[in-house]
C-alpha positions in Angstrom: 0.1 0.1 -0.1 1.3 3.5 -0.9 1.1 6.7 0.8 -0.7 9.7 -0.9 2.7 11.2 -1.4 4.1 8.2 -3.0 1.0 7.9 -5.4 1.6 11.4 -6.4 5.1 11.0 -7.3 4.5 7.8 -9.2 1.6 9.6 -11.1 3.4 12.8 -11.9 4.9 12.0 -15.1 1.3 11.6 -16.6 0.2 14.9 -15.8 0.0 17.2 -18.8 -0.2 13.7 -21.0 -2.8 14.0 -23.7 -4.8 10.8 -24.0 -8.0 9.5 -25.6 -10.3 8.1 -23.5 -13.8 6.4 -24.3 -16.9 5.4 -21.8 -20.3 5.6 -21.3 -21.9 9.3 -20.5 -23.0 9.6 -16.9 -23.9 13.3 -17.2 -23.1 16.5 -19.1 -22.8 19.6 -17.0 -24.2 23.2 -18.1 -22.1 25.5 -19.8 -20.7 27.5 -16.6 -18.5 30.5 -17.4 -15.8 29.2 -19.3 -16.2 25.3 -19.5 -18.4 22.3 -19.6 -17.9 19.0 -17.7 -18.9 15.6 -19.3 -18.6 12.9 -16.9 -18.0 9.1 -18.3 -17.8 5.6 -16.7 -14.9 3.7 -18.6 -15.3 -0.4 -19.0 -11.5 -0.7 -17.9 -11.7 -0.9 -14.0 -14.9 1.2 -14.1 -12.9 4.4 -13.9 -14.9 7.8 -13.7 -13.6 10.4 -16.0 -14.3 14.1 -15.7 -13.8 15.7 -19.3 -13.7 19.7 -19.4 -14.4 21.2 -22.5 -13.6 25.0 -22.9 -14.8 25.4 -26.4 -18.3 27.1 -26.2 -18.8 25.9 -29.9 -18.2 22.1 -28.8 -21.0 22.4 -26.1 -23.6 23.9 -28.3 -23.0 21.7 -31.5 -22.2 18.5 -29.6 -22.0 18.2 -26.1 -25.6 19.9 -25.3 -27.3 16.8 -27.3 -25.2 14.0 -25.8 -27.5 11.6 -23.8 -26.8 9.3 -20.8 -25.5 5.8 -21.6 -24.1 6.9 -24.7 -20.7 5.8 -25.8 -18.4 9.1 -25.9 -14.9 9.6 -27.0 -12.6 12.6 -26.4 -9.0 13.8 -26.3 -7.7 15.5 -23.6 -5.0 16.3 -21.2 -4.7 14.7 -17.8 -5.0 17.3 -14.9 -5.7 15.3 -12.0 -5.5 11.3 -10.8 -7.3 10.3 -7.8 -8.6 6.6 -6.9 -10.9 5.9 -9.5 -11.0 9.1 -11.0 -9.2 11.0 -13.7 -9.8 14.6 -14.5 -9.0 15.9 -18.0 -8.7 19.6 -19.3 -8.7 21.1 -22.9 -10.8 18.3 -24.1 -12.0 17.9 -27.9 -14.6 15.3 -28.8 -13.6 12.6 -31.5 -16.4 12.0 -33.9 
């Protein structure tokens, strides 16, 4: 078992890395000031991934019509990693 500090040190090289993530949509947040957050659950280990989209056009053209349970894929930069959760920023939907 690792301490929080040991886990952070092991995960540090992955922060800022661009990844492609697919999963089933749990929720799509409303456009709030400068971003919208999409929450998906992956098939691998049932991770929850929070994807922050900062492009208003992506929200209005695509994210606002995504429904729960639909498969969703996006590219984003790893911003934070917690047990069972990954937070991505600067996301772009993959069509």
